[in-house]
N, C-alpha and C positions, 0 to 999 in steps of 0.2 A: 478687262477692267482698267487697263492703263491707257485706252486711248480716248477717255473723256466722257464714255457714257457711264452713267452713275450705276454702281453695282446693284443699289435697291431696285432700280428699273428693270435691271435685266433679270433679277431674281423673281421679282413679281410677275413679269411675264412669263418666265418659266414655270411658275407655280400655278397661273392660271391655265396655261396650256396643258399641263399635267392634270389638273383638275377637269378639264374637259374631256379627257379620255375616262375618267370615272363616271363622269355624267353619261356618256355615250353607253358605258357598261351597263349603268342602271337603267338607262332606256330600254335596252334590249335585255333585260334581266329574265325575260321570260322565254327567251329563244333557248338557253342550254338545258339540258335534260335535268341537271341539278343545279340550283342556283348556289349553294353553299360553297363548293370550290372556287366559283367565280367571285362571291364575296370575299373569300379568303385571299384569293389573288389580289383584290382590289386593296385590301387591308395591307398585304406585303408591298404593294406597289406605291400606296400612299405613305408608308412609313419610310421605305427607302428614298422616295423624292424629297421628303420632309428633311429628313437628316443630310441628304447632299446638299439641299439649298438652305441649311441654316446658316445665319450670319456669324460672322466672325471666326471662319475656317480660313485655313491658308489657301492660297490659290490652287496648289497641287493637292489634289485629292488624297488621302492616306491609302495605303495599300488595302488595307483590311475593309474600308469602305467600299473601294472599287470592286473587289473580290466578293463583298456581299451583295452589291448591286448585280453582278453578274449571275450569282446564285439565285436572286430575286427573279431575273428574267427567264432562267430556265424553270423556275418553280410556277411562274405563271402560264408558261407555254404547257407544262405538265398538268397543271390543274384545269385548265379552261378547255385545251383541245379535246379531251376525250367527252366532254359535256356538249359538243356540237357535232351535228349531224350533216356530213357532206356527200350523202348518197345522191343517186341519181333522182330520187324523188324527192330529196330533202329541198326545203325553201331556200332562197338565197340568204347567206350568212349576213349581208349588210354591216350594219354596226357591231354585231355580235363579236367580229374579230378585232375590237378595239385594242385588245391587249398587244397586236403587233405595233401599232403606232405608240402605244405605251411604252413598249421595249425601246423602240427607237428614240423616244424622249428621253427616256432614262440613260441610254448608252450615249446619246448626244451631250447630256449633262456631265457624265463620266467623261467624255472625250474633252470637253470644254474646259474640264478641271484638269487637263493634262495627263489623263490616264488613257491614252490611244489604244494601248495593247488590250486592255480589260474591255473597252469598248467594242472594239472588233471582235473579241472572244464572244461578247454576248450577242452581237450581230451573226455570228458564225453558228452559235448553238440555236438561235431563232430559225436560221436558214436551214439546219440540218433537221430540226425537229419538224418543221413545216414540210421539208422535202418527203420525210418518213411519213408523215401523217396523210398529207393528201396529195403527194407527187409534187414533181418540179413545176408543173404547170401551175400550182397554186402560189408559187413564190411571188408572181407579178400580180395574181388576182388577189390577194388579201394585203397588199402593200408592204410586203418584205423588202423588196428592192427599194422602194421609197425611204424606208427605215435606213436602210444600208447609205442610200444617199444622204440622208441628213449628217450620219456619224462622218461620212467622207468629207462633207463640206465643213463640218465642225473641225474635222482633222486639220484640213487645208488652212481654215481662217486662223486655228489656233497657232499653227507653226508660222504663218506669215505674221502674225500679231507679236509673235516671240521674238521672231527675226527683227520686227521693227523696233521693238522695245530694246533689243541688245544693240541695235545700230544708233538708236536714240542715246542710249546711255554711253556708247563709245563717243559719239558725236560731242555729248555733254562733257565727257572726259577730257577730250581733244580740246574743247573750247577752254576748261579751266587751265589745262596745260599752257594753251597759248598765252591766256590771261596772265598766268603765273610767269612764264617766259618773258612776256612784255614788261611786266612790272619789275622783274630782275633787271631786264636790261637798261630799263629806266632808272633803277637804283644804281647800277653799275655807271651809267652816263652821268647822273648827278654826282656820285662819288669822284670820278675822273675829273669831272669839271670844278669840283671843290678842290680836289688836290692840286690840280693845274693853277687854281686861283691862289691857293696857300703858296705854292711854289714860286708863282708870279711875284707874289707881295713880297716874299723873302729874298728872291735873288736880282729883281729889277734893280734896286739901288746900287749893288755891287756891280752888275753888269754896266751900269751907267758910268761908275768910275773906272771900269777897265776900259771902256770906250774913250773917256776923256783923257785918260792916261796913256792910251794906245799900249796898253799891256804892260806898262813900266809900274810895278805895285810895290809899295814898301814891304818890309818883313811882316808888319802888322797887317797889312792888307791881305797879305798872302795867307796869314794864319786865320784872318776873318773868313776868307773863302773856304777854308777848310771846315770852319765852324758852319757856314752856310750849306756846305755840302752834307754835313751830318744833319742839319735841320732839314733838308730835303729828303735825306734817306729816312728819317723819322717819318714824314708823311706818308711814306711808302710801307713801312714797317709797323710804324706805332699806330696808325688808325686810330681807335677810340681812345687810346691812351694820351690823346692830344686834345687839350684845349688851350685858350689863350693863356693862362696862368702856367700850365706845365711847359708850353713852348718857352715862355719867358724864363722860367726856373732853369730849363736845360740849357738855354743858350748863355745865361749868366755862369751857370756851373761850367760849361764848356771854356768860356773865357778866363775863368780862374784855373783851368788846366785840368779839369775832371773830365773823365771819357765816360759818355752816357750813352747807353744802348737801350733802346725800347723796343719791346717785342709783343705785339698783338695777335694773340694765336685764335681769336674768336671768342674768347670767354665773357666778353662784355657784351655780346650782341643782343643778348635778352634783358640786359640790365634797363631799369626805368631811369628816366632823366634825374630825379632826384638824388636816386642811389648812385649814378654815374658822376653826378657833380660832387658828391662827398667823397667816393673813392679819388677822383682826380684831384681834389683839394689836398687829400692826404698825401698824396703822390707828389704834388708840387712841394708841400711843406717838407717833406723827406728829402726830396732832391735840394732844397734850399739851405737845411741845417745840417747835411752830413758833411763830415770831415774827410771821407773817402776819396780816393783818388780815381775810383773807376765804380760807376753805378750801372747796375743791371735791373729793368724793370720789366717783368714777363705777367702776361695774363695766367690765370689757373683755368684748368677746365671747368666747363659751363655748369657741371653737376658738384662742383667743388663749393664748400662754404667761404672759400678763400677768393677774393676777386682778383687781386694783383699781389704778387711776392716782388720784394724790392731787395737786393742785395747791394751792398757797398764793401768794396775790397781795397786794401791798402798793401802795396808790397811790403813783406817783413825782410828784415836785414837790407842788404844793398841791392837784391834783385839781380844778381850776376847769372845765377843758374839759368834764369830765364833768357837774359841776353846771349848766353852761350848755347842755348837748346838744349840744356841737360834737364829741363824740368818741364812739366805739363805748365799751362798757362796761369793756373791757379794755386799751383802748390808753393809759390813764395808769397802769397796774399794771405793777409789776415782779414777777417770779417769784421768789419767796423759797423756794418749796419746789417740787420736782418729784419724785415718788415713784412708781415701778412696783412694786408689790407682786408677786412671781411667784406663779403657780398651785402650782408645786411647789417643795418646799424645794431649796436647794442644797446 
C-alpha cells in the first residue's frame, strides 16, 4: 500500500476476484452430492474475505483474524470434498473444485497483510487434505500447487515491499539528518563570521594604534587593550547575552574599574526576539547602575522561569584574606546586586 497504488483499488480487485470463486461455485452447484455444505462453505468464505478486506484496518492482520481464515480454509475443504465424486466413472470435477482457488485467494490476502506463517499453514492444510482425499496426483490437477504459488509470490512481494519501505524510511531519515547537519554547519559558520566581525570592529582601532606607535603604548592604552581583550572574550562566552547596549555598558563599567563576566550557557536559545530584547535591556541597565566592583551575569537553564541571573559583588573589609590566598574568591565579597531577570514579562 506504500508504493503509490491506491488501497481502495487493491481491495476492490481482491473483492471481485474473491466473488468470482463464489460465482464458479454457484455455477457448478449441481455437481456436489449435497449443495447445503457447499453453500455453507460459500458463506464462511464470503464472511472471512469481507472481514479481511474491510477498510480502516491496520496493515498487519490481527492474529485472531489470520487464525480464523485458516480455520475457514480447513472447514471449506472438509465441507466440500465429501460431496465430490472422484471415482473412475465420475465426471470431470471442472469448476466444482472452486474452493481450492478460493483458499489460495484467502491465504494470499492473509499473506499480503503480513501474516505469512498463517498463510502457509492454510496452504499446508489444503495440500494435506487434498492428498488424503484424492491422492498426491490430485495436487496439480485441481490447482493446489497454483494456490501455493500465489501465496509464495505474495510472500516474496510483501517482503520486498517491506524492505523497500524500510530503505525509503532510512534514506528519508538520512536526508533529514544531512539537512539538519548542513543547517547547523551554516549556523555555526554564520556565528563564527558574526563573532569575527564583532572582534574586528572591536580590535582594529587599537591594532592600528599599536602599529602606528610600534608597540610603545601608554599606561592608559595598555589598560584599554585589557578592556578590549575582555570584550573579545565576551563575544566567545557571552553569545546571546550581548547586544549593542550591553556591549556599551560592559565597556563603560570596565573603564570605571568594574570586573564584568558574562556566561551564556544556552538558556536564551529558545527565547523570541521581543523577550530577548527586554532581558538584555534589563541587563544593560543593571550593569549601568550597579556600584559593585565585580559583576557576573549567567543564563539560567532553558526550563527555568528566570532567564538571566546577575550578581554584583564588592570586597568587604580590606580584602587581604583573598590577596594572601587564605579565602575563597567570594568569601571576602558582599553582595551589592542580586537580580533575576524573568523569562516572561510580568
